[in-house]
Biopython code that builds the backbone (N, CA, C, O; Angstrom):
import numpy as np
from Bio.PDB.StructureBuilder import StructureBuilder

atoms = [
    (1, "MET", "N", (119.602, 102.728, 103.369)),
    (1, "MET", "CA", (120.486, 102.127, 102.388)),
    (1, "MET", "C", (119.969, 100.758, 101.948)),
    (1, "MET", "O", (120.091, 100.391, 100.780)),
    (2, "ARG", "N", (119.394, 100.009, 102.881)),
    (2, "ARG", "CA", (118.875, 98.688, 102.519)),
    (2, "ARG", "C", (117.716, 98.795, 101.539)),
    (2, "ARG", "O", (117.567, 97.955, 100.652)),
    (3, "GLU", "N", (116.892, 99.833, 101.702)),
    (3, "GLU", "CA", (115.781, 100.015, 100.773)),
    (3, "GLU", "C", (116.305, 100.254, 99.372)),
    (3, "GLU", "O", (115.770, 99.720, 98.401)),
    (4, "LEU", "N", (117.357, 101.060, 99.268)),
    (4, "LEU", "CA", (117.936, 101.354, 97.964)),
    (4, "LEU", "C", (118.438, 100.089, 97.298)),
    (4, "LEU", "O", (118.166, 99.856, 96.120)),
    (5, "ILE", "N", (119.160, 99.279, 98.031)),
    (5, "ILE", "CA", (119.701, 98.043, 97.476)),
    (5, "ILE", "C", (118.578, 97.103, 97.056)),
    (5, "ILE", "O", (118.679, 96.441, 96.024)),
    (6, "THR", "N", (117.524, 97.040, 97.835)),
    (6, "THR", "CA", (116.397, 96.175, 97.490)),
    (6, "THR", "C", (115.766, 96.580, 96.172)),
    (6, "THR", "O", (115.539, 95.736, 95.305)),
    (7, "TYR", "N", (115.481, 97.864, 96.014)),
    (7, "TYR", "CA", (114.826, 98.327, 94.787)),
    (7, "TYR", "C", (115.754, 98.238, 93.579)),
    (7, "TYR", "O", (115.302, 97.944, 92.472)),
    (8, "LEU", "N", (117.023, 98.484, 93.778)),
    (8, "LEU", "CA", (117.967, 98.340, 92.675)),
    (8, "LEU", "C", (118.135, 96.877, 92.282)),
    (8, "LEU", "O", (118.300, 96.568, 91.101)),
    (9, "ALA", "N", (118.095, 95.978, 93.254)),
    (9, "ALA", "CA", (118.181, 94.551, 92.944)),
    (9, "ALA", "C", (116.968, 94.095, 92.143)),
    (9, "ALA", "O", (117.105, 93.296, 91.217)),
    (10, "ILE", "N", (115.798, 94.588, 92.482)),
    (10, "ILE", "CA", (114.590, 94.253, 91.724)),
    (10, "ILE", "C", (114.719, 94.753, 90.293)),
    (10, "ILE", "O", (114.373, 94.040, 89.351)),
    (11, "ALA", "N", (115.210, 95.960, 90.128)),
    (11, "ALA", "CA", (115.395, 96.510, 88.786)),
    (11, "ALA", "C", (116.445, 95.722, 88.007)),
    (11, "ALA", "O", (116.268, 95.468, 86.815)),
    (12, "LEU", "N", (117.525, 95.338, 88.659)),
    (12, "LEU", "CA", (118.556, 94.554, 87.989)),
    (12, "LEU", "C", (118.024, 93.208, 87.523)),
    (12, "LEU", "O", (118.328, 92.763, 86.416)),
    (13, "VAL", "N", (117.238, 92.565, 88.363)),
    (13, "VAL", "CA", (116.639, 91.291, 87.965)),
    (13, "VAL", "C", (115.732, 91.492, 86.765)),
    (13, "VAL", "O", (115.757, 90.696, 85.826)),
    (14, "GLY", "N", (114.941, 92.535, 86.787)),
    (14, "GLY", "CA", (114.040, 92.803, 85.672)),
    (14, "GLY", "C", (114.758, 93.166, 84.389)),
    (14, "GLY", "O", (114.328, 92.770, 83.306)),
    (15, "PHE", "N", (115.841, 93.911, 84.493)),
    (15, "PHE", "CA", (116.557, 94.355, 83.309)),
    (15, "PHE", "C", (117.498, 93.305, 82.743)),
    (15, "PHE", "O", (117.694, 93.248, 81.529)),
    (16, "TYR", "N", (118.087, 92.471, 83.600)),
    (16, "TYR", "CA", (119.143, 91.574, 83.141)),
    (16, "TYR", "C", (118.822, 90.083, 83.249)),
    (16, "TYR", "O", (119.216, 89.312, 82.374)),
    (17, "VAL", "N", (118.119, 89.662, 84.296)),
    (17, "VAL", "CA", (117.898, 88.229, 84.495)),
    (17, "VAL", "C", (116.704, 87.730, 83.679)),
    (17, "VAL", "O", (116.813, 86.712, 82.996)),
    (18, "PHE", "N", (115.572, 88.428, 83.738)),
    (18, "PHE", "CA", (114.396, 87.986, 82.996)),
    (18, "PHE", "C", (114.646, 87.845, 81.492)),
    (18, "PHE", "O", (114.207, 86.854, 80.907)),
    (19, "PRO", "N", (115.329, 88.790, 80.842)),
    (19, "PRO", "CA", (115.551, 88.626, 79.401)),
    (19, "PRO", "C", (116.420, 87.428, 79.031)),
    (19, "PRO", "O", (116.354, 86.947, 77.900)),
    (20, "MET", "N", (117.235, 86.939, 79.971)),
    (20, "MET", "CA", (118.064, 85.769, 79.669)),
    (20, "MET", "C", (117.225, 84.517, 79.440)),
    (20, "MET", "O", (117.644, 83.615, 78.714)),
    (21, "PHE", "N", (116.059, 84.454, 80.046)),
    (21, "PHE", "CA", (115.236, 83.257, 79.972)),
    (21, "PHE", "C", (114.121, 83.352, 78.937)),
    (21, "PHE", "O", (113.262, 82.472, 78.876)),
    (22, "CYS", "N", (114.119, 84.385, 78.141)),
    (22, "CYS", "CA", (113.085, 84.568, 77.123)),
    (22, "CYS", "C", (113.701, 84.478, 75.739)),
    (22, "CYS", "O", (114.910, 84.633, 75.570)),
    (23, "SER", "N", (112.866, 84.230, 74.769)),
    (23, "SER", "CA", (113.357, 84.188, 73.395)),
    (23, "SER", "C", (113.690, 85.596, 72.924)),
    (23, "SER", "O", (113.247, 86.576, 73.522)),
    (24, "ALA", "N", (114.463, 85.696, 71.862)),
    (24, "ALA", "CA", (114.887, 87.000, 71.349)),
    (24, "ALA", "C", (113.690, 87.823, 70.885)),
    (24, "ALA", "O", (113.680, 89.044, 71.044)),
    (25, "GLU", "N", (112.687, 87.170, 70.316)),
    (25, "GLU", "CA", (111.507, 87.894, 69.850)),
    (25, "GLU", "C", (110.708, 88.466, 71.028)),
    (25, "GLU", "O", (110.221, 89.595, 70.969)),
    (26, "THR", "N", (110.585, 87.679, 72.085)),
    (26, "THR", "CA", (109.862, 88.142, 73.267)),
    (26, "THR", "C", (110.571, 89.330, 73.901)),
    (26, "THR", "O", (109.939, 90.318, 74.274)),
    (27, "VAL", "N", (111.876, 89.225, 74.019)),
    (27, "VAL", "CA", (112.646, 90.317, 74.610)),
    (27, "VAL", "C", (112.515, 91.570, 73.758)),
    (27, "VAL", "O", (112.327, 92.663, 74.292)),
    (28, "ALA", "N", (112.609, 91.428, 72.457)),
    (28, "ALA", "CA", (112.554, 92.590, 71.571)),
    (28, "ALA", "C", (111.164, 93.208, 71.528)),
    (28, "ALA", "O", (111.039, 94.423, 71.369)),
    (29, "LEU", "N", (110.116, 92.400, 71.666)),
    (29, "LEU", "CA", (108.763, 92.927, 71.542)),
    (29, "LEU", "C", (108.174, 93.443, 72.845)),
    (29, "LEU", "O", (107.600, 94.532, 72.877)),
    (30, "TYR", "N", (108.308, 92.675, 73.917)),
    (30, "TYR", "CA", (107.580, 92.993, 75.142)),
    (30, "TYR", "C", (108.384, 93.716, 76.208)),
    (30, "TYR", "O", (107.826, 94.523, 76.952)),
    (31, "PHE", "N", (109.653, 93.454, 76.299)),
    (31, "PHE", "CA", (110.416, 94.027, 77.400)),
    (31, "PHE", "C", (110.594, 95.537, 77.293)),
    (31, "PHE", "O", (110.350, 96.228, 78.282)),
    (32, "PRO", "N", (111.005, 96.089, 76.153)),
    (32, "PRO", "CA", (111.207, 97.547, 76.140)),
    (32, "PRO", "C", (109.921, 98.350, 76.290)),
    (32, "PRO", "O", (109.934, 99.432, 76.877)),
    (33, "GLY", "N", (108.819, 97.840, 75.772)),
    (33, "GLY", "CA", (107.589, 98.620, 75.795)),
    (33, "GLY", "C", (106.648, 98.324, 76.935)),
    (33, "GLY", "O", (105.794, 99.153, 77.252)),
    (34, "VAL", "N", (106.775, 97.154, 77.571)),
    (34, "VAL", "CA", (105.806, 96.776, 78.600)),
    (34, "VAL", "C", (106.489, 96.443, 79.934)),
    (34, "VAL", "O", (106.193, 97.073, 80.950)),
    (35, "VAL", "N", (107.366, 95.494, 79.940)),
    (35, "VAL", "CA", (107.920, 94.964, 81.189)),
    (35, "VAL", "C", (108.843, 95.972, 81.870)),
    (35, "VAL", "O", (108.672, 96.254, 83.056)),
    (36, "ASN", "N", (109.804, 96.512, 81.152)),
    (36, "ASN", "CA", (110.756, 97.442, 81.765)),
    (36, "ASN", "C", (110.103, 98.728, 82.268)),
    (36, "ASN", "O", (110.475, 99.192, 83.346)),
    (37, "PRO", "N", (109.149, 99.332, 81.549)),
    (37, "PRO", "CA", (108.489, 100.510, 82.125)),
    (37, "PRO", "C", (107.716, 100.190, 83.405)),
    (37, "PRO", "O", (107.674, 101.006, 84.325)),
    (38, "VAL", "N", (107.111, 99.015, 83.465)),
    (38, "VAL", "CA", (106.390, 98.622, 84.676)),
    (38, "VAL", "C", (107.374, 98.452, 85.834)),
    (38, "VAL", "O", (107.094, 98.875, 86.955)),
    (39, "ILE", "N", (108.511, 97.840, 85.566)),
    (39, "ILE", "CA", (109.534, 97.674, 86.596)),
    (39, "ILE", "C", (110.023, 99.035, 87.070)),
    (39, "ILE", "O", (110.159, 99.259, 88.273)),
    (40, "CYS", "N", (110.289, 99.943, 86.143)),
    (40, "CYS", "CA", (110.720, 101.302, 86.513)),
    (40, "CYS", "C", (109.667, 101.999, 87.355)),
    (40, "CYS", "O", (109.993, 102.645, 88.351)),
    (41, "PHE", "N", (108.416, 101.873, 86.966)),
    (41, "PHE", "CA", (107.347, 102.543, 87.691)),
    (41, "PHE", "C", (107.208, 101.992, 89.104)),
    (41, "PHE", "O", (107.147, 102.758, 90.066)),
    (42, "ILE", "N", (107.159, 100.680, 89.235)),
    (42, "ILE", "CA", (106.956, 100.064, 90.544)),
    (42, "ILE", "C", (108.121, 100.369, 91.487)),
    (42, "ILE", "O", (107.903, 100.737, 92.641)),
    (43, "CYS", "N", (109.349, 100.220, 91.005)),
    (43, "CYS", "CA", (110.509, 100.492, 91.866)),
    (43, "CYS", "C", (110.574, 101.957, 92.269)),
    (43, "CYS", "O", (110.833, 102.271, 93.430)),
    (44, "SER", "N", (110.340, 102.855, 91.321)),
    (44, "SER", "CA", (110.422, 104.282, 91.628)),
    (44, "SER", "C", (109.285, 104.736, 92.530)),
    (44, "SER", "O", (109.493, 105.548, 93.431)),
    (45, "TYR", "N", (108.085, 104.218, 92.294)),
    (45, "TYR", "CA", (106.955, 104.561, 93.153)),
    (45, "TYR", "C", (107.208, 104.093, 94.586)),
    (45, "TYR", "O", (107.008, 104.841, 95.543)),
    (46, "SER", "N", (107.646, 102.858, 94.712)),
    (46, "SER", "CA", (107.893, 102.300, 96.041)),
    (46, "SER", "C", (109.005, 103.045, 96.761)),
    (46, "SER", "O", (108.883, 103.341, 97.949)),
    (47, "TYR", "N", (110.079, 103.349, 96.062)),
    (47, "TYR", "CA", (111.170, 104.070, 96.690)),
    (47, "TYR", "C", (110.760, 105.503, 97.022)),
    (47, "TYR", "O", (111.164, 106.037, 98.055)),
    (48, "GLY", "N", (109.966, 106.126, 96.160)),
    (48, "GLY", "CA", (109.477, 107.470, 96.436)),
    (48, "GLY", "C", (108.569, 107.513, 97.651)),
    (48, "GLY", "O", (108.544, 108.510, 98.374)),
    (49, "ALA", "N", (107.827, 106.446, 97.882)),
    (49, "ALA", "CA", (106.956, 106.392, 99.062)),
    (49, "ALA", "C", (107.757, 106.167, 100.339)),
    (49, "ALA", "O", (107.378, 106.660, 101.402)),
    (50, "VAL", "N", (108.857, 105.429, 100.245)),
    (50, "VAL", "CA", (109.673, 105.137, 101.420)),
    (50, "VAL", "C", (110.643, 106.276, 101.715)),
    (50, "VAL", "O", (110.771, 106.707, 102.861)),
    (51, "ARG", "N", (111.313, 106.753, 100.699)),
    (51, "ARG", "CA", (112.291, 107.844, 100.815)),
    (51, "ARG", "C", (111.851, 108.996, 99.922)),
    (51, "ARG", "O", (112.212, 109.030, 98.746)),
    (52, "PRO", "N", (111.090, 109.924, 100.447)),
    (52, "PRO", "CA", (110.470, 110.949, 99.609)),
    (52, "PRO", "C", (111.428, 111.869, 98.867)),
    (52, "PRO", "O", (111.051, 112.418, 97.832)),
    (53, "TYR", "N", (112.639, 112.058, 99.348)),
    (53, "TYR", "CA", (113.532, 113.010, 98.704)),
    (53, "TYR", "C", (114.614, 112.320, 97.886)),
    (53, "TYR", "O", (115.727, 112.836, 97.775)),
    (54, "GLY", "N", (114.310, 111.187, 97.326)),
    (54, "GLY", "CA", (115.264, 110.465, 96.492)),
    (54, "GLY", "C", (115.144, 110.856, 95.030)),
    (54, "GLY", "O", (114.825, 110.016, 94.189)),
    (55, "TRP", "N", (115.395, 112.120, 94.716)),
    (55, "TRP", "CA", (115.251, 112.602, 93.345)),
    (55, "TRP", "C", (116.270, 111.976, 92.408)),
    (55, "TRP", "O", (116.066, 111.970, 91.194)),
    (56, "TRP", "N", (117.353, 111.456, 92.943)),
    (56, "TRP", "CA", (118.397, 110.869, 92.124)),
    (56, "TRP", "C", (118.123, 109.403, 91.809)),
    (56, "TRP", "O", (118.767, 108.835, 90.928)),
    (57, "PHE", "N", (117.185, 108.785, 92.509)),
    (57, "PHE", "CA", (116.885, 107.362, 92.283)),
    (57, "PHE", "C", (116.425, 107.078, 90.854)),
    (57, "PHE", "O", (116.885, 106.100, 90.266)),
    (58, "PRO", "N", (115.539, 107.887, 90.267)),
    (58, "PRO", "CA", (115.186, 107.633, 88.867)),
    (58, "PRO", "C", (116.371, 107.699, 87.915)),
    (58, "PRO", "O", (116.395, 106.993, 86.907)),
    (59, "LEU", "N", (117.344, 108.530, 88.219)),
    (59, "LEU", "CA", (118.542, 108.587, 87.381)),
    (59, "LEU", "C", (119.365, 107.307, 87.495)),
    (59, "LEU", "O", (119.925, 106.828, 86.509)),
    (60, "VAL", "N", (119.430, 106.762, 88.700)),
    (60, "VAL", "CA", (120.173, 105.514, 88.903)),
    (60, "VAL", "C", (119.481, 104.359, 88.189)),
    (60, "VAL", "O", (120.139, 103.543, 87.543)),
    (61, "ILE", "N", (118.168, 104.289, 88.302)),
    (61, "ILE", "CA", (117.408, 103.237, 87.619)),
    (61, "ILE", "C", (117.620, 103.327, 86.112)),
    (61, "ILE", "O", (117.806, 102.309, 85.445)),
    (62, "THR", "N", (117.591, 104.526, 85.587)),
    (62, "THR", "CA", (117.787, 104.719, 84.155)),
    (62, "THR", "C", (119.205, 104.343, 83.749)),
    (62, "THR", "O", (119.403, 103.725, 82.703)),
    (63, "ALA", "N", (120.182, 104.702, 84.551)),
    (63, "ALA", "CA", (121.565, 104.344, 84.249)),
    (63, "ALA", "C", (121.779, 102.832, 84.289)),
    (63, "ALA", "O", (122.626, 102.308, 83.566)),
    (64, "LEU", "N", (121.017, 102.129, 85.126)),
    (64, "LEU", "CA", (121.124, 100.666, 85.161)),
    (64, "LEU", "C", (120.637, 100.030, 83.859)),
    (64, "LEU", "O", (121.082, 98.944, 83.488)),
    (65, "PHE", "N", (119.728, 100.706, 83.176)),
    (65, "PHE", "CA", (119.192, 100.148, 81.944)),
    (65, "PHE", "C", (120.151, 100.315, 80.761)),
    (65, "PHE", "O", (120.101, 99.520, 79.823)),
    (66, "VAL", "N", (120.999, 101.300, 80.783)),
    (66, "VAL", "CA", (121.853, 101.598, 79.623)),
    (66, "VAL", "C", (122.708, 100.401, 79.193)),
    (66, "VAL", "O", (122.741, 100.112, 77.997)),
    (67, "PRO", "N", (123.399, 99.688, 80.086)),
    (67, "PRO", "CA", (124.127, 98.503, 79.623)),
    (67, "PRO", "C", (123.207, 97.415, 79.055)),
    (67, "PRO", "O", (123.588, 96.710, 78.120)),
    (68, "ALA", "N", (122.018, 97.276, 79.606)),
    (68, "ALA", "CA", (121.073, 96.281, 79.082)),
    (68, "ALA", "C", (120.652, 96.640, 77.665)),
    (68, "ALA", "O", (120.347, 95.759, 76.861)),
    (69, "LEU", "N", (120.637, 97.912, 77.366)),
    (69, "LEU", "CA", (120.300, 98.359, 76.021)),
    (69, "LEU", "C", (121.272, 97.773, 75.007)),
    (69, "LEU", "O", (120.862, 97.349, 73.927)),
    (70, "TYR", "N", (122.531, 97.748, 75.341)),
    (70, "TYR", "CA", (123.537, 97.219, 74.426)),
    (70, "TYR", "C", (123.655, 95.699, 74.489)),
    (70, "TYR", "O", (124.119, 95.079, 73.532)),
    (71, "ILE", "N", (123.247, 95.097, 75.586)),
    (71, "ILE", "CA", (123.333, 93.645, 75.720)),
    (71, "ILE", "C", (122.162, 92.947, 75.046)),
    (71, "ILE", "O", (122.367, 92.010, 74.274)),
    (72, "TYR", "N", (120.931, 93.386, 75.326)),
    (72, "TYR", "CA", (119.745, 92.670, 74.873)),
    (72, "TYR", "C", (119.015, 93.331, 73.714)),
    (72, "TYR", "O", (118.305, 92.655, 72.970)),
    (73, "TYR", "N", (119.173, 94.615, 73.550)),
    (73, "TYR", "CA", (118.401, 95.345, 72.556)),
    (73, "TYR", "C", (119.346, 95.972, 71.542)),
    (73, "TYR", "O", (120.565, 95.828, 71.638)),
    (74, "HIS", "N", (118.784, 96.650, 70.598)),
    (74, "HIS", "CA", (119.578, 97.362, 69.608)),
    (74, "HIS", "C", (119.871, 98.767, 70.128)),
    (74, "HIS", "O", (118.992, 99.397, 70.717)),
    (75, "PRO", "N", (121.084, 99.266, 69.924)),
    (75, "PRO", "CA", (121.407, 100.608, 70.438)),
    (75, "PRO", "C", (120.520, 101.728, 69.876)),
    (75, "PRO", "O", (120.508, 102.834, 70.417)),
    (76, "SER", "N", (119.798, 101.457, 68.821)),
    (76, "SER", "CA", (118.907, 102.489, 68.285)),
    (76, "SER", "C", (117.680, 102.682, 69.184)),
    (76, "SER", "O", (116.879, 103.585, 68.937)),
    (77, "TYR", "N", (117.521, 101.868, 70.200)),
    (77, "TYR", "CA", (116.422, 102.028, 71.160)),
    (77, "TYR", "C", (116.788, 103.024, 72.266)),
    (77, "TYR", "O", (116.209, 102.958, 73.350)),
    (78, "TRP", "N", (117.707, 103.922, 72.032)),
    (78, "TRP", "CA", (118.175, 104.865, 73.046)),
    (78, "TRP", "C", (117.045, 105.721, 73.602)),
    (78, "TRP", "O", (117.125, 106.183, 74.740)),
    (79, "TYR", "N", (116.007, 105.935, 72.824)),
    (79, "TYR", "CA", (114.902, 106.774, 73.279)),
    (79, "TYR", "C", (114.153, 106.132, 74.447)),
    (79, "TYR", "O", (113.454, 106.830, 75.182)),
    (80, "TYR", "N", (114.284, 104.835, 74.627)),
    (80, "TYR", "CA", (113.679, 104.198, 75.797)),
    (80, "TYR", "C", (114.324, 104.702, 77.088)),
    (80, "TYR", "O", (113.664, 104.775, 78.124)),
    (81, "VAL", "N", (115.583, 105.043, 77.029)),
    (81, "VAL", "CA", (116.273, 105.567, 78.214)),
    (81, "VAL", "C", (115.587, 106.854, 78.684)),
    (81, "VAL", "O", (115.369, 107.044, 79.880)),
    (82, "ILE", "N", (115.253, 107.721, 77.752)),
    (82, "ILE", "CA", (114.571, 108.967, 78.099)),
    (82, "ILE", "C", (113.173, 108.670, 78.645)),
    (82, "ILE", "O", (112.738, 109.281, 79.621)),
    (83, "GLY", "N", (112.481, 107.738, 78.015)),
    (83, "GLY", "CA", (111.151, 107.365, 78.491)),
    (83, "GLY", "C", (111.173, 106.758, 79.876)),
    (83, "GLY", "O", (110.319, 107.070, 80.705)),
    (84, "TYR", "N", (112.147, 105.890, 80.137)),
    (84, "TYR", "CA", (112.243, 105.273, 81.458)),
    (84, "TYR", "C", (112.576, 106.303, 82.523)),
    (84, "TYR", "O", (112.088, 106.220, 83.650)),
    (85, "ALA", "N", (113.407, 107.273, 82.167)),
    (85, "ALA", "CA", (113.717, 108.353, 83.118)),
    (85, "ALA", "C", (112.455, 109.145, 83.446)),
    (85, "ALA", "O", (112.208, 109.471, 84.607)),
    (86, "GLY", "N", (111.665, 109.452, 82.435)),
    (86, "GLY", "CA", (110.414, 110.178, 82.668)),
    (86, "GLY", "C", (109.438, 109.392, 83.520)),
    (86, "GLY", "O", (108.836, 109.928, 84.450)),
    (87, "ILE", "N", (109.284, 108.113, 83.193)),
    (87, "ILE", "CA", (108.392, 107.250, 83.973)),
    (87, "ILE", "C", (108.869, 107.170, 85.420)),
    (87, "ILE", "O", (108.059, 107.228, 86.344)),
    (88, "SER", "N", (110.169, 107.037, 85.618)),
    (88, "SER", "CA", (110.711, 106.928, 86.968)),
    (88, "SER", "C", (110.514, 108.208, 87.768)),
    (88, "SER", "O", (110.170, 108.155, 88.948)),
    (89, "PHE", "N", (110.730, 109.362, 87.134)),
    (89, "PHE", "CA", (110.529, 110.626, 87.845)),
    (89, "PHE", "C", (109.064, 110.820, 88.221)),
    (89, "PHE", "O", (108.760, 111.251, 89.333)),
    (90, "VAL", "N", (108.161, 110.505, 87.304)),
    (90, "VAL", "CA", (106.732, 110.652, 87.592)),
    (90, "VAL", "C", (106.311, 109.699, 88.710)),
    (90, "VAL", "O", (105.589, 110.093, 89.625)),
    (91, "ALA", "N", (106.761, 108.452, 88.634)),
    (91, "ALA", "CA", (106.401, 107.469, 89.662)),
    (91, "ALA", "C", (106.969, 107.856, 91.016)),
    (91, "ALA", "O", (106.304, 107.688, 92.038)),
    (92, "SER", "N", (108.180, 108.368, 91.034)),
    (92, "SER", "CA", (108.777, 108.797, 92.295)),
    (92, "SER", "C", (108.006, 109.973, 92.887)),
    (92, "SER", "O", (107.813, 110.044, 94.100)),
    (93, "ALA", "N", (107.571, 110.885, 92.039)),
    (93, "ALA", "CA", (106.777, 112.025, 92.514)),
    (93, "ALA", "C", (105.427, 111.567, 93.050)),
    (93, "ALA", "O", (104.957, 112.082, 94.064)),
    (94, "ILE", "N", (104.803, 110.610, 92.382)),
    (94, "ILE", "CA", (103.527, 110.076, 92.855)),
    (94, "ILE", "C", (103.721, 109.376, 94.200)),
    (94, "ILE", "O", (102.920, 109.555, 95.117)),
    (95, "GLY", "N", (104.778, 108.586, 94.313)),
    (95, "GLY", "CA", (105.076, 107.920, 95.587)),
    (95, "GLY", "C", (105.327, 108.909, 96.698)),
    (95, "GLY", "O", (104.871, 108.703, 97.822)),
    (96, "TRP", "N", (106.047, 109.984, 96.406)),
    (96, "TRP", "CA", (106.293, 111.029, 97.394)),
    (96, "TRP", "C", (104.981, 111.681, 97.823)),
    (96, "TRP", "O", (104.762, 111.912, 99.012)),
    (97, "TYR", "N", (104.120, 111.974, 96.869)),
    (97, "TYR", "CA", (102.842, 112.618, 97.163)),
    (97, "TYR", "C", (101.958, 111.720, 98.028)),
    (97, "TYR", "O", (101.358, 112.185, 98.997)),
    (98, "VAL", "N", (101.880, 110.452, 97.682)),
    (98, "VAL", "CA", (101.073, 109.511, 98.455)),
    (98, "VAL", "C", (101.624, 109.364, 99.869)),
    (98, "VAL", "O", (100.858, 109.325, 100.832)),
    (99, "ALA", "N", (102.940, 109.284, 100.001)),
    (99, "ALA", "CA", (103.540, 109.170, 101.333)),
    (99, "ALA", "C", (103.281, 110.422, 102.161)),
    (99, "ALA", "O", (103.050, 110.326, 103.366)),
    (100, "ARG", "N", (103.316, 111.581, 101.539)),
    (100, "ARG", "CA", (103.039, 112.829, 102.254)),
    (100, "ARG", "C", (101.593, 112.873, 102.732)),
    (100, "ARG", "O", (101.323, 113.287, 103.859)),
    (101, "LYS", "N", (100.663, 112.449, 101.879)),
    (101, "LYS", "CA", (99.246, 112.426, 102.271)),
    (101, "LYS", "C", (99.000, 111.433, 103.403)),
    (101, "LYS", "O", (98.219, 111.710, 104.313)),
    (102, "ARG", "N", (99.663, 110.281, 103.351)),
    (102, "ARG", "CA", (99.527, 109.304, 104.428)),
    (102, "ARG", "C", (100.033, 109.876, 105.749)),
    (102, "ARG", "O", (99.414, 109.684, 106.796)),
    (103, "GLU", "N", (101.148, 110.570, 105.693)),
    (103, "GLU", "CA", (101.711, 111.163, 106.906)),
    (103, "GLU", "C", (100.786, 112.239, 107.466)),
    (103, "GLU", "O", (100.640, 112.347, 108.684)),
    (104, "GLU", "N", (100.168, 113.025, 106.612)),
    (104, "GLU", "CA", (99.211, 114.032, 107.078)),
    (104, "GLU", "C", (98.002, 113.379, 107.737)),
    (104, "GLU", "O", (97.495, 113.874, 108.743)),
    (105, "GLU", "N", (97.543, 112.269, 107.169)),
    (105, "GLU", "CA", (96.417, 111.541, 107.761)),
    (105, "GLU", "C", (96.788, 110.981, 109.134)),
    (105, "GLU", "O", (95.973, 111.011, 110.056)),
    (106, "ARG", "N", (97.988, 110.482, 109.271)),
    (106, "ARG", "CA", (98.428, 109.962, 110.570)),
    (106, "ARG", "C", (98.489, 111.062, 111.612)),
    (106, "ARG", "O", (98.103, 110.857, 112.763)),
    (107, "LYS", "N", (98.968, 112.220, 111.214)),
    (107, "LYS", "CA", (99.033, 113.349, 112.149)),
    (107, "LYS", "C", (97.645, 113.803, 112.569)),
    (107, "LYS", "O", (97.440, 114.172, 113.726)),
    (108, "LYS", "N", (96.691, 113.780, 111.647)),
    (108, "LYS", "CA", (95.311, 114.157, 111.981)),
    (108, "LYS", "C", (94.696, 113.163, 112.946)),
    (108, "LYS", "O", (93.961, 113.561, 113.850)),
    (109, "ARG", "N", (94.975, 111.887, 112.779)),
    (109, "ARG", "CA", (94.418, 110.865, 113.665)),
    (109, "ARG", "C", (94.984, 110.970, 115.074)),
    (109, "ARG", "O", (94.286, 110.652, 116.036)),
    (110, "ARG", "N", (96.216, 111.402, 115.217)),
    (110, "ARG", "CA", (96.852, 111.507, 116.530)),
    (110, "ARG", "C", (96.272, 112.645, 117.351)),
    (110, "ARG", "O", (96.316, 112.603, 118.580)),
    (111, "ARG", "N", (95.740, 113.643, 116.704)),
    (111, "ARG", "CA", (95.208, 114.814, 117.412)),
    (111, "ARG", "C", (93.872, 114.560, 117.999)),
    (111, "ARG", "O", (93.293, 115.449, 118.625)),
]
sb = StructureBuilder()
sb.init_structure("model")
sb.init_model(0)
sb.init_chain("A")
sb.init_seg("    ")
for serial, (resi, resn, name, xyz) in enumerate(atoms, 1):
    if name == "N":
        sb.init_residue(resn, " ", resi, " ")
    sb.init_atom(name, np.array(xyz, "f"), 0.0, 1.0, " ", f" {name:<3s}", serial, name[0])
structure = sb.get_structure()
């Protein structure tokens, strides 16, 4: 549970706190296309590596972005929600795969 709260807190800071300290042009140009996808990828990858069966985590991360869409961006950017969900699912799957390979390597070393 602590891991979940940690990764969600990182996502919340990225989605809500960082845009407060940037100009409107910076938020509109860089955050939806660069910063937020990176935050989604890093949080989902890390959580997927720690908790491999967290298939619902990408949905939670995506749902956290929806209010930010209406606060900082224009509601016509709704397609970013779909993109962030895709990025989160892919990153979570990659994290799960890497964690599984690491565990197999550990088992081989023990033998």
